[in-house]
N, C-alpha and C positions, 0 to 999 in steps of 0.2 A: 134448430140452429146447430151447425156442426161445431166441433171443438175449436177450429181455427177462427171461425167467426165470433164465437163466444170470447175467445182470447182478446180480440180487438177491443172489446168493451172494458177490459181490465186496464185501469190506469195505474202504471207502475208507481207514479208519484203518490197515488191514493194508498197503494199497498205499503209504501214506505212510511206514509203518514200514520197508518194504523200500527205499523211495526214499533213505533216509539212508545206505544202503550202496552206492549207485550214484553215480558222479561226475556233476557237473553237465554235463560235456561229453558223457558217454554218454547221459544223459537228453535232452539237446538233439538229439543225432543220432537217437535213437529218435522224438522228436516230429516231426522233419523227415521221416523215413521214413513214419511213420504218416499224415502229411498227404498223402502221395502214393500210399498203398497202395490197391490196387483188387481187386475180385472180378469186375469186368466182363468180363475175359478170364481164361481158365483153360486149362491144358494137361492132356491125358490121355495117359499112356504105356501102351501095350498090350504086355504080355509081353516087356519088354526083357530080354535075357539077358546083356548086358554092363553091370554096375553102374556103371562109370565113365561110360558114355554117359548113363544116366539121371541120375546125379549132376551131370553137366555141365549138363543141362537144368534141374535144380533151381536151380543157380547162375544160369543165364540168367534164369529166371523171377523170382528175387529182384532181379536187376539191373534188370529192367523194371517192378518194383513189383507183380508178381502175388503174391497171398497164398496161393492154393490150387493144389496140383498133385494130380492123381488118377492112381493107378497100378492098372492092371488086371493081376492076377497069374493066370496060367494054369499053364504048365509052369515058369515061372521066378518065384521070390520075389525081391523087391527089397530090398537092404540098402544103406543110405546109405554112400557112400565119402567120409569126411570130408576126405581129401586132395584130392579133386576139388571137392567142394562149397565148400571154404574157409569153412565155417561157415554157409553159406546155409540149410542144413536147420534151423538153430536158429531162423530167423526166419519160415519159411513153414509152412503147414499141409499136411501130407501125408496124403492119404486113400487107403487101399488097399482093393481089392475082390478077394475070392477066394470062389468058390462051387463046392465040389467036386461037388455034386449038380445045380446049376443053371447059370446064366449070369452070370459076373462082369461081362460087357459090359452086359447088361440091367440089372443092379443099379446100375452106374455111370451109365448113361444115364438111368435113372429119376430118380436123384438130381439130375443136371444139368438135366433137363427140368422138374422140380419147382421148380428155382431160376431157371427162365426162360432157359436157354441154348439157342442154336441150335448144333447140333453138326456140325462139319466134319471129315471124315477127310482126312488128307494123302496124296495119291496122284496119280500122273501118268496114271491110267487115263482113257479117253475120257469126256467129260462133265465132267471136272474143270476148274475155272476157275483163272485165275492169281491168286496171292496179291495181286498188284497191282490186281486188279479186285474184291477182296472188301472191301465197305464195312462198317465197324463201326457199323451203325445199330441194332444190338441186341446183347445179351450173346452172346459167342462162346466156344465150347470147341473147341480144336484137338486132334485125336487123331493121335498119331504111333505107327506100328507098329514092330515089331522090326527089327533091323538088316538082316536078309536078305530077309524076306518082305513087309515093310511091314504095313499094316493087314490084319486078317483079313477073310474073306468075311462073317463075322457083323457086323463093324463096318461094312463097305461097305454091307450091306443095311439098316442101321439108322441111319445118319447122315442129316442133312438135306441134305448136299451134299459134294462133293469139292473140294479145293483143292490147288494145286501151285505150286512155284517154277520158272519157266521155266529150262531149261538151255541154255547156248550152246556146250557142248562135247560130247564123246562120252559122258561119264558121265551116268547117268540121274538121280542124286539126290545131295544133300549128306549128310554125316554128320548124325545126328539132332540133336545139339546146335547145329550150324551152321544147320540148317533151322529149328529153333525160334527161334534168334536173328534170322534174317532175317524170319521170319513175324511175330514179336512186334514187331520194329522197325517194320514196315509198319503194323501195326494201331495201335500206340501213336502213331505219327506222324499217321495219318489221323483218329484219334478226337478230335484237337484241333479238328477242323472241326465237331464235334458238341457240343451242349450237353446232355449226359446228366446229369440231376440225381442219378442214383444211381451215377455212375462211381466215386466215392471211397467209402471205408468210412463207415458211420454212426458217430455218437459212441459208441453202445453197442458196436459192433464194435471200435472203437479202444480202448475201456476194457478189453475182454476181452483184447486183444493186449498192452496194457500189463502186465496181470497176468501173462500168460504169459511175456513178455519179461523183466520184472523178476525173476521167479522163476528164469529160465534163466541170468541173469548173476550173481545173488547166490549165492555158494558156501554149500553146506549150508543151503539155504532151509528144509529140513525142521526143522533145529534152531532156526532163527530163528522158524519158525512156532510151535514149542512154547514158546519164550521169550515170544513176543508173546501167545499165548493165556494163558499163566501170569500175565503182567503185567496182562492185561485182566480176568482173573477174580479177581485178588487184591484 
């Protein structure tokens, strides 16, 4: 279902009904965050086997205003660690890909390319460019591989390019969450030099998120929904 069709099922009266159970301060914070939310950048996590690392990346993405995080599951299924995300998983959209008979990588990349992303794998392999040289002139998806092996050969063969963070010490790489933080900081900083008309969410996307967020903060929203429908039909 596309965004416009999804929007049709949102009842503004229902949104207003939920609104009365949310403090003005909370709604104000939501509106401030909505105004800065973006899908221009996104992160892909491939087969992360330490849930706290992936959860830390989710928290980082929320901090930088990213709405979507994509998780490719192969040998390892990902479960959110709420003690690490500190609630971030409540506010972002997590997309998981698992394909027992086919390729979860191809499934994920097909979705990203349909949405117009250029996909970069994070890797220090030859041919990789520095994150400091990557210009956000178009939508970018950064793929981070697992803690020991990095991105898989399949990802390497199907990305549009490779990017790395230059190391000045003996260690070859940062922890995944640190690498994501540095990379996103650089991209968000640079994108200010561009005038991308589609950088922030559309009004339709904001409205969809309002509904999702309102329902997530109102306790027993299912009971409220029943009460609302009953009053509306009476």
